[in-house]
N, CA, C and O atoms as CSV, one atom per row, in Angstrom:
chain,resi,resn,atom,element,x,y,z
A,1,UNK,N,N,-13.412,-18.822,19.177
A,1,UNK,CA,C,-12.559,-19.829,19.094
A,1,UNK,C,C,-12.099,-19.889,17.655
A,1,UNK,O,O,-12.947,-19.661,16.793
A,2,UNK,N,N,-10.997,-20.137,17.331
A,2,UNK,CA,C,-10.279,-20.100,16.078
A,2,UNK,C,C,-10.582,-21.544,15.463
A,2,UNK,O,O,-10.882,-21.599,14.270
A,3,UNK,N,N,-10.519,-22.700,16.210
A,3,UNK,CA,C,-10.902,-23.890,15.880
A,3,UNK,C,C,-9.487,-24.616,15.491
A,3,UNK,O,O,-9.473,-25.634,14.800
A,4,UNK,N,N,-8.362,-24.033,15.969
A,4,UNK,CA,C,-6.990,-24.523,15.760
A,4,UNK,C,C,-6.724,-25.273,17.170
A,4,UNK,O,O,-7.329,-24.956,18.194
A,5,UNK,N,N,-5.829,-26.219,17.118
A,5,UNK,CA,C,-5.237,-26.871,18.290
A,5,UNK,C,C,-4.159,-25.778,19.012
A,5,UNK,O,O,-3.698,-24.762,18.492
A,6,UNK,N,N,-3.933,-26.246,20.215
A,6,UNK,CA,C,-2.751,-25.359,20.677
A,6,UNK,C,C,-1.558,-25.346,20.173
A,6,UNK,O,O,-0.819,-24.395,20.427
A,7,UNK,N,N,-1.094,-26.488,19.287
A,7,UNK,CA,C,0.111,-26.565,18.521
A,7,UNK,C,C,0.068,-25.876,17.170
A,7,UNK,O,O,1.057,-25.528,16.526
A,8,UNK,N,N,-1.410,-25.697,16.764
A,8,UNK,CA,C,-1.382,-25.255,15.439
A,8,UNK,C,C,-1.617,-23.666,15.509
A,8,UNK,O,O,-1.393,-22.939,14.541
A,9,UNK,N,N,-2.136,-23.150,16.871
A,9,UNK,CA,C,-1.907,-21.816,17.211
A,9,UNK,C,C,-0.721,-21.336,17.127
A,9,UNK,O,O,-0.348,-20.390,16.432
A,10,UNK,N,N,0.124,-22.244,18.118
A,10,UNK,CA,C,1.699,-21.761,17.941
A,10,UNK,C,C,2.491,-21.571,16.787
A,10,UNK,O,O,3.338,-20.693,16.616
A,11,UNK,N,N,2.102,-22.580,15.913
A,11,UNK,CA,C,2.876,-22.416,14.482
A,11,UNK,C,C,2.080,-21.084,13.684
A,11,UNK,O,O,2.716,-20.472,12.826
A,12,UNK,N,N,0.891,-20.741,13.960
A,12,UNK,CA,C,0.365,-19.385,13.366
A,12,UNK,C,C,0.984,-18.400,13.821
A,12,UNK,O,O,1.590,-17.658,13.048
A,13,UNK,N,N,0.967,-18.183,15.143
A,13,UNK,CA,C,1.779,-17.145,16.063
A,13,UNK,C,C,3.209,-17.013,15.556
A,13,UNK,O,O,3.690,-15.908,15.301
A,14,UNK,N,N,3.891,-18.165,15.410
A,14,UNK,CA,C,5.238,-18.089,14.920
A,14,UNK,C,C,5.395,-17.737,13.563
A,14,UNK,O,O,6.477,-17.317,13.154
A,15,UNK,N,N,4.357,-17.877,12.784
A,15,UNK,CA,C,4.607,-17.318,11.486
A,15,UNK,C,C,4.499,-15.987,11.525
A,15,UNK,O,O,5.461,-15.268,11.257
A,16,UNK,N,N,3.231,-15.476,11.888
A,16,UNK,CA,C,2.835,-14.225,11.679
A,16,UNK,C,C,4.045,-13.234,12.343
A,16,UNK,O,O,4.270,-12.113,11.888
A,17,UNK,N,N,4.794,-13.820,13.496
A,17,UNK,CA,C,5.872,-13.250,14.259
A,17,UNK,C,C,7.108,-12.947,12.991
A,17,UNK,O,O,7.567,-11.845,12.692
A,18,UNK,N,N,7.407,-14.077,12.475
A,18,UNK,CA,C,8.163,-13.783,11.661
A,18,UNK,C,C,7.984,-13.013,10.279
A,18,UNK,O,O,8.948,-12.643,9.609
A,19,UNK,N,N,6.717,-12.817,9.936
A,19,UNK,CA,C,6.354,-11.860,8.945
A,19,UNK,C,C,6.413,-10.321,9.414
A,19,UNK,O,O,6.709,-9.382,8.675
A,20,UNK,N,N,6.138,-10.251,10.525
A,20,UNK,CA,C,6.108,-8.713,10.817
A,20,UNK,C,C,7.163,-8.160,11.999
A,20,UNK,O,O,7.160,-7.024,12.472
A,21,UNK,N,N,7.911,-9.069,12.291
A,21,UNK,CA,C,8.784,-8.614,13.331
A,21,UNK,C,C,10.019,-7.861,12.568
A,21,UNK,O,O,10.674,-8.543,11.779
A,22,UNK,N,N,10.341,-6.603,12.746
A,22,UNK,CA,C,11.415,-5.739,12.029
A,22,UNK,C,C,12.687,-6.512,12.217
A,22,UNK,O,O,13.426,-6.755,11.263
A,23,UNK,N,N,12.960,-6.923,13.514
A,23,UNK,CA,C,14.557,-7.674,13.424
A,23,UNK,C,C,14.517,-8.923,12.969
A,23,UNK,O,O,15.633,-9.341,12.663
A,24,UNK,N,N,13.421,-9.863,12.772
A,24,UNK,CA,C,13.637,-11.196,11.971
A,24,UNK,C,C,14.026,-10.537,10.598
A,24,UNK,O,O,15.065,-10.736,9.969
A,25,UNK,N,N,12.693,-9.484,10.168
A,25,UNK,CA,C,12.907,-9.119,8.574
A,25,UNK,C,C,14.378,-8.593,8.280
A,25,UNK,O,O,14.986,-8.890,7.251
A,26,UNK,N,N,14.883,-7.793,9.272
A,26,UNK,CA,C,16.370,-7.322,8.856
A,26,UNK,C,C,17.201,-8.339,8.749
A,26,UNK,O,O,17.921,-8.447,7.757
A,27,UNK,N,N,17.219,-9.268,9.801
A,27,UNK,CA,C,18.257,-10.496,9.895
A,27,UNK,C,C,18.104,-11.454,8.764
A,27,UNK,O,O,19.077,-11.880,8.142
A,28,UNK,N,N,17.043,-11.741,8.541
A,28,UNK,CA,C,16.495,-12.932,7.683
A,28,UNK,C,C,15.546,-12.635,6.470
A,28,UNK,O,O,14.789,-13.469,5.973
A,29,UNK,N,N,15.688,-11.314,6.052
A,29,UNK,CA,C,14.561,-11.210,4.977
A,29,UNK,C,C,15.391,-11.833,3.642
A,29,UNK,O,O,16.612,-11.754,3.510
A,30,UNK,N,N,14.511,-12.437,2.728
A,30,UNK,CA,C,14.781,-13.206,1.795
A,30,UNK,C,C,15.062,-14.530,1.952
A,30,UNK,O,O,15.173,-15.231,0.947
A,31,UNK,N,N,15.213,-15.053,3.183
A,31,UNK,CA,C,15.621,-16.414,3.550
A,31,UNK,C,C,14.190,-17.289,3.986
A,31,UNK,O,O,13.052,-16.822,3.999
A,32,UNK,N,N,14.553,-18.543,4.298
A,32,UNK,CA,C,13.550,-19.410,4.686
A,32,UNK,C,C,13.785,-19.635,6.213
A,32,UNK,O,O,14.953,-19.852,6.536
A,33,UNK,N,N,12.957,-19.616,7.075
A,33,UNK,CA,C,13.342,-19.877,8.539
A,33,UNK,C,C,12.619,-20.727,9.156
A,33,UNK,O,O,11.403,-20.785,8.973
A,34,UNK,N,N,13.374,-21.643,10.116
A,34,UNK,CA,C,12.619,-22.414,10.888
A,34,UNK,C,C,12.440,-22.093,12.313
A,34,UNK,O,O,13.435,-21.961,13.026
A,35,UNK,N,N,11.052,-21.934,12.861
A,35,UNK,CA,C,11.173,-21.255,14.108
A,35,UNK,C,C,10.071,-22.002,14.839
A,35,UNK,O,O,9.028,-22.431,14.345
A,36,UNK,N,N,10.475,-22.083,16.086
A,36,UNK,CA,C,9.514,-22.611,17.342
A,36,UNK,C,C,9.527,-21.612,18.456
A,36,UNK,O,O,10.461,-21.064,19.041
A,37,UNK,N,N,8.309,-21.534,18.574
A,37,UNK,CA,C,8.061,-20.686,19.946
A,37,UNK,C,C,9.009,-19.338,20.053
A,37,UNK,O,O,9.797,-19.024,20.946
A,38,UNK,N,N,8.592,-18.514,18.595
A,38,UNK,CA,C,9.414,-17.440,18.412
A,38,UNK,C,C,11.107,-17.449,18.513
A,38,UNK,O,O,11.739,-16.419,18.746
A,39,UNK,N,N,11.616,-18.511,18.343
A,39,UNK,CA,C,12.822,-18.833,18.264
A,39,UNK,C,C,13.408,-19.447,16.991
A,39,UNK,O,O,13.166,-20.612,16.677
A,40,UNK,N,N,14.250,-18.566,16.203
A,40,UNK,CA,C,14.985,-18.985,14.975
A,40,UNK,C,C,15.731,-20.027,15.365
A,40,UNK,O,O,16.582,-19.940,16.251
A,41,UNK,N,N,15.399,-21.318,14.584
A,41,UNK,CA,C,16.275,-22.698,14.650
A,41,UNK,C,C,17.292,-22.962,13.871
A,41,UNK,O,O,18.269,-23.658,14.149
A,42,UNK,N,N,16.981,-22.194,12.519
A,42,UNK,CA,C,17.716,-22.361,11.563
A,42,UNK,C,C,17.213,-21.524,10.098
A,42,UNK,O,O,16.018,-21.407,9.829
A,43,UNK,N,N,18.142,-21.057,9.348
A,43,UNK,CA,C,17.613,-20.275,8.213
A,43,UNK,C,C,18.523,-20.723,7.020
A,43,UNK,O,O,19.573,-21.352,7.148
A,44,UNK,N,N,18.030,-20.354,5.974
A,44,UNK,CA,C,18.563,-20.976,4.696
A,44,UNK,C,C,18.165,-20.322,3.378
A,44,UNK,O,O,17.417,-19.348,3.458
A,45,UNK,N,N,18.508,-20.670,2.349
A,45,UNK,CA,C,17.927,-20.119,0.892
A,45,UNK,C,C,16.881,-20.762,0.719
A,45,UNK,O,O,16.025,-20.203,0.033
A,46,UNK,N,N,16.609,-21.972,1.199
A,46,UNK,CA,C,15.387,-22.723,0.966
A,46,UNK,C,C,14.773,-23.471,2.057
A,46,UNK,O,O,15.230,-23.250,3.178
A,47,UNK,N,N,13.896,-24.250,1.952
A,47,UNK,CA,C,13.164,-25.070,3.122
A,47,UNK,C,C,13.934,-26.068,3.586
A,47,UNK,O,O,13.905,-26.325,4.789
A,48,UNK,N,N,14.680,-26.734,2.784
A,48,UNK,CA,C,15.783,-27.892,2.928
A,48,UNK,C,C,16.939,-27.501,3.920
A,48,UNK,O,O,17.230,-28.098,4.956
A,49,UNK,N,N,17.584,-26.302,3.362
A,49,UNK,CA,C,18.735,-25.722,3.919
A,49,UNK,C,C,18.344,-25.275,5.120
A,49,UNK,O,O,19.093,-25.575,6.050
A,50,UNK,N,N,17.329,-24.606,5.386
A,50,UNK,CA,C,16.728,-24.163,6.917
A,50,UNK,C,C,16.670,-25.225,7.721
A,50,UNK,O,O,17.358,-25.167,8.741
A,51,UNK,N,N,15.955,-26.293,7.507
A,51,UNK,CA,C,15.574,-27.431,8.325
A,51,UNK,C,C,17.010,-28.154,8.678
A,51,UNK,O,O,17.185,-28.494,9.848
A,52,UNK,N,N,18.066,-28.407,7.690
A,52,UNK,CA,C,19.246,-28.801,7.863
A,52,UNK,C,C,19.901,-28.135,9.023
A,52,UNK,O,O,20.383,-28.698,10.006
A,53,UNK,N,N,19.853,-26.890,8.780
A,53,UNK,CA,C,20.524,-25.799,9.733
A,53,UNK,C,C,20.067,-26.014,11.279
A,53,UNK,O,O,20.840,-26.078,12.235
A,54,UNK,N,N,18.670,-26.112,11.324
A,54,UNK,CA,C,17.762,-26.361,12.487
A,54,UNK,C,C,18.161,-27.674,13.134
A,54,UNK,O,O,18.437,-27.711,14.334
A,55,UNK,N,N,18.193,-28.641,12.444
A,55,UNK,CA,C,18.373,-30.016,12.756
A,55,UNK,C,C,19.791,-30.207,13.501
A,55,UNK,O,O,20.043,-31.145,14.257
A,56,UNK,N,N,20.635,-29.209,13.178
A,56,UNK,CA,C,22.130,-29.408,13.930
A,56,UNK,C,C,22.089,-29.178,15.505
A,56,UNK,O,O,22.963,-29.513,16.305
A,57,UNK,N,N,20.828,-28.505,15.791
A,57,UNK,CA,C,20.689,-28.463,17.267
A,57,UNK,C,C,19.954,-29.747,17.811
A,57,UNK,O,O,18.823,-29.937,17.365
A,58,UNK,N,N,20.405,-30.557,18.625
A,58,UNK,CA,C,19.779,-31.728,19.069
A,58,UNK,C,C,18.309,-31.522,19.680
A,58,UNK,O,O,17.342,-32.280,19.597
A,59,UNK,N,N,18.416,-30.300,20.304
A,59,UNK,CA,C,17.047,-29.995,20.969
A,59,UNK,C,C,15.962,-29.551,19.943
A,59,UNK,O,O,14.880,-29.265,20.455
A,60,UNK,N,N,16.053,-29.442,18.596
A,60,UNK,CA,C,15.411,-29.019,17.742
A,60,UNK,C,C,14.048,-29.897,17.840
A,60,UNK,O,O,14.226,-31.115,17.796
A,61,UNK,N,N,12.851,-29.489,17.953
A,61,UNK,CA,C,11.720,-30.134,18.090
A,61,UNK,C,C,11.272,-31.142,16.694
A,61,UNK,O,O,11.784,-30.849,15.614
A,62,UNK,N,N,10.672,-31.878,16.742
A,62,UNK,CA,C,10.135,-32.701,15.565
A,62,UNK,C,C,9.471,-31.671,14.661
A,62,UNK,O,O,8.980,-30.640,15.119
A,63,UNK,N,N,9.468,-31.994,13.289
A,63,UNK,CA,C,9.058,-31.320,12.161
A,63,UNK,C,C,7.461,-30.703,12.117
A,63,UNK,O,O,7.109,-29.680,11.530
A,64,UNK,N,N,6.650,-31.575,12.867
A,64,UNK,CA,C,5.301,-31.163,12.896
A,64,UNK,C,C,5.050,-29.995,14.059
A,64,UNK,O,O,3.926,-29.551,14.296
A,65,UNK,N,N,6.299,-29.547,14.772
A,65,UNK,CA,C,5.951,-28.523,15.762
A,65,UNK,C,C,6.892,-27.306,15.102
A,65,UNK,O,O,7.364,-26.485,15.889
A,66,UNK,N,N,7.093,-27.211,14.079
A,66,UNK,CA,C,8.012,-25.998,13.535
A,66,UNK,C,C,7.162,-25.291,12.582
A,66,UNK,O,O,6.326,-25.831,11.857
A,67,UNK,N,N,7.444,-24.005,12.637
A,67,UNK,CA,C,6.884,-23.349,11.463
A,67,UNK,C,C,7.861,-22.883,10.394
A,67,UNK,O,O,8.886,-22.306,10.755
A,68,UNK,N,N,7.597,-23.108,9.001
A,68,UNK,CA,C,8.573,-22.527,8.044
A,68,UNK,C,C,8.057,-21.324,7.369
A,68,UNK,O,O,7.024,-21.246,6.703
A,69,UNK,N,N,8.738,-20.587,7.574
A,69,UNK,CA,C,8.336,-19.053,6.946
A,69,UNK,C,C,9.422,-18.405,5.870
A,69,UNK,O,O,10.633,-18.321,6.073
A,70,UNK,N,N,8.767,-17.999,4.766
A,70,UNK,CA,C,9.682,-17.239,3.890
A,70,UNK,C,C,9.464,-15.921,4.335
A,70,UNK,O,O,8.414,-15.334,4.074
A,71,UNK,N,N,10.495,-15.344,5.073
A,71,UNK,CA,C,10.738,-14.203,5.619
A,71,UNK,C,C,10.831,-12.846,4.694
A,71,UNK,O,O,11.849,-12.565,4.061
A,72,UNK,N,N,9.879,-12.203,4.696
A,72,UNK,CA,C,9.880,-10.964,3.702
A,72,UNK,C,C,11.058,-9.882,3.837
A,72,UNK,O,O,11.456,-9.764,4.996
A,73,UNK,N,N,11.607,-9.182,3.022
A,73,UNK,CA,C,12.771,-8.083,3.170
A,73,UNK,C,C,12.178,-7.202,4.193
A,73,UNK,O,O,10.986,-7.377,4.447
A,74,UNK,N,N,12.680,-6.492,4.676
A,74,UNK,CA,C,12.376,-5.176,5.468
A,74,UNK,C,C,11.670,-4.148,4.706
A,74,UNK,O,O,12.121,-3.945,3.579
A,75,UNK,N,N,10.631,-3.436,5.083
A,75,UNK,CA,C,10.133,-2.296,4.562
A,75,UNK,C,C,11.060,-1.398,4.518
A,75,UNK,O,O,11.808,-1.304,5.491
A,76,UNK,N,N,11.234,-0.517,3.372
A,76,UNK,CA,C,12.086,0.494,2.985
A,76,UNK,C,C,11.684,1.814,3.993
A,76,UNK,O,O,12.286,2.881,3.882
């Protein structure tokens, strides 16, 4: 057992997905993304811009359910 709640584990899984998925890195490398259940909800140059983009969707969950990830550039 990891000691994480289900919600915490989901956030951890989303974070790892953004760091390692080649398509996410290709599309969003160098940006901050807001993600929930492996769905990118918003992206921007910083955390606030990414959150504001995500909140344009009325179905965006509350902040405690979201992962904020600084996506690395794709490997060359």
